[in-house]
N, C-alpha and C positions, 0 to 999 in steps of 0.2 A: 504494500500500500504506500502511495506517495505521501511524503510529509507535506501537509498543506502550508507549512511555513516557507517552503522553497518556491522560488520563481522559475526553476528549471526542472525538467522531467528526466534529464540524464546528464552525465558528465564523463569526460575523459581526463585522465591524469597522464602527463608526459614527463618522463624522467630520463635524462641522458645519464649513462653510466660508463665509467672508465676506471678500470682496475679497482673494483669495489668488492673483491671476494670476501674481505673480512667482515663487512657490514651488510652485504646485499640481502642475505636470507632474513636476518632479523628485521631490517628496515622494510622490506617488502611485506613481510607478515604483519608488521605494525600498520603499514599504509592500507593494506587490504582490509584489515579489521576496522580502520577508520571509515573506509568506503562502505563497508557492509552496514555500518550503523546508520548511514543516511537513509537506507531502505530504498535507494534509487538505482536504476540500471547504470552501470559504469563499466569502463574499460581502463586497464592500466598498461600503458605503453612504455616498455623499457627499451631505450635506444642505446645499445652498446656501440662504442666508437673507439676502435684502436686499442683495446685492452690487450695486455700481454700476460695476464694471469688467468684465473679460472672463472672470471666474471661471466663470459658468454655461456659456459657450461652450466653454471648455477642458474642463470636466468632462464635458459631453455628448460631446465629441470622444473623450475617453478611454473613455467608456462604449461608444461604437460600435466601438472597437478591441478591447475586452476585455469579454466578456459576464459576467464576475464583478463588474464595476463597475456599480452602479445609482445613478442621480442623481434627487434630488427637489429641487425649487426652491420655496421659501416666499417670500412677498412681504415680510415684515417681518424686520429684523435682530434675531434673538432666539436666543441660543445655547442656552438651556434648552429652548425650544420645538423647535428643530431636533434636539436630542438626543432629546427625547421622541418625535418623529415617527420618527426613525431606530430607536429601540428598539422601537417598535410595528411597524415594517416588517420588522425583522430576523427571519429564519426559522430560524436555526440554534441549537444548544443552549447555546452560550456566546456572550455578546454583549460585545464589547470596545469601550470608548470611547477613541479616540485623538484628539489634535489634529493638524492638518496640519503643525505645527511641533514636535510632541512625541510621539514614538512610539519603541518599543523592541522589538527582536527578543527580547532577554532576557526582558522582561516578558511578551510574548506566549507564549513557551515555558513560562514559569513558570505563567501562568494556565491553559494547556492541561493542566497537571499538577495542578490544584487538587484537593485532597482532598475527598471527598464530604461531609465534615463542615462545609465552608465554603460559604456562599451566594454570596460574592463575594471579590474580591481587589483591593486598591488599591496604587498606587505612592506611598508617602508621602515627601514632601520633608523631613520633620521627624524622621526616625529618625536615630539616632546615626551610622550608616554611610552615610547619604544624602549626595549631593553636589549642592548647589544653587548654581549659578553665575549666577543671575539678579541683576539690579540690587538694591541694598540696599533700596530702597523697596518692591519687590515681595516681598522676603523678610519685611520688617517687616509688610506687609499680611497675608501668609499667617499669620504668628504671631498677629497680633491677631484675625484671623478665627477661627482655631481656639480661641483663648482664649475668645472670646464664645460659640462653639458649646458648649464645655464648661460654661460657666455656665448657658446657656439650656436645654440639652438633655441634659446629663450624659452625653455620648457618650464612649466610650473611644477613638474614632478620632482619630488625630493629624493627618490630612489627608484632605479629601474631594474636593479638586479634582485634576485631572490624569488620568493613565491609570488605568483601572479595568476590571474584567471581572466580569460578573454572570451567573449562570445564568438562562436564559430563563424557567424556571419561577418563579423569584423575582421577576423583572420583571413577569410576568403577574399575580402576586398583588397587587402594590402600586402599579403604575404609574397606575391610574385614581384612586387616592387622593391622588396627588401634586398639590398645588395650585400649587407654585412653578414659575416659568419663569425666563427670563433667566439670572441668575448661580447660583442655588442649586437648580435642578431635581435634579441628581445628588446634591447634599448631602442634600436631603430624602428622596430615594429610599433612600440608604444608611442614613439615620437610621431610617426606617420599617422597613427590614429588620432593623436592630439592635434596635429597640424590640420587635419581634415575636419575638425570640429567635434570629435568624439570626446566624451568626458571619461576620465580615469579616476576612480575613487582610490584613496589611499587609507590604509588602516595601520595601526601600530604593529610592529613586529617584535617578537621575542626570540632571540637567537643565541644559542650556545654552540661552541665548537666541540663536536664529539670525537673529532680526529683532525690531524693536520690537513690543510688543503692539499688536494692532489695536483694542483697547478702551482707553479713557482711564481710568487708575486713579482720578483724582479724580471721575469720573462714577460709577464702579462702587462706590466705598466707601459713599456715602450710600444708593445704591439697594440695595446688599446689606444694609446695616444695617436698612433699612425692611422688606426681605423677611424677614429673620430674626425681627424682632419680630412681624411678621404671622404667621409660621409658629408661633412660640411660642404666640400667642393661639389659633390654630387647634387646636394640640395640646391646649391647656387645655380648649377647648370639647369636643373629642372625648373627653377623659378624663371630663368631666361626664356625657356620654351613656352611656359605659361603666358608670359608677357607678350610673346610674339604670335600667340594664337588669335 
């Protein structure tokens, strides 16, 4: 029976996974339990990308035991590309992006109650009531990233990384326009939604590190900066085309 408090009848959860053999089983079991408690039809899409451990073997084993779990394996380690593939594969009306080490039953329930006036919802680590227990260097990096976003794109969003949920109809409108992969695929998608007039709701996030990040921050920072500058140039060229129409 559908929960009458929800505004959606079904949802998909997309999770990119890379070298997650140590936590994959426990996290997937926890996430599926959260999903089951909604009493709604759902699917869990695990998008393995470039793992060198037993991640894909564990994921496929979980899929064989639970037909709500679907697994796709990509050759290259690329978080944004994995997320994009998952969004394209997702079949339900609300698409939720979780990380295997960062998910929340409270966020999922809030997303399922999203008002029709909003295109998407994000969990922001930078709101006053948020609780961010990550290492200082990661908090500083997030603040710097958002500061650069606001300068380059004049976005009102306070955080584009982490948990988010987007209406499938909105994803279908913009996903093929998104040129970014790796670190800022979801950032570009949200900015495109916002620039086109879509409203994005932000709710407080509570985050703790349950293990060290699988990506090295000193490698991500220059790569991300390069991607943001490239994206700003692409938006500039798109604006020129619009003016010439």
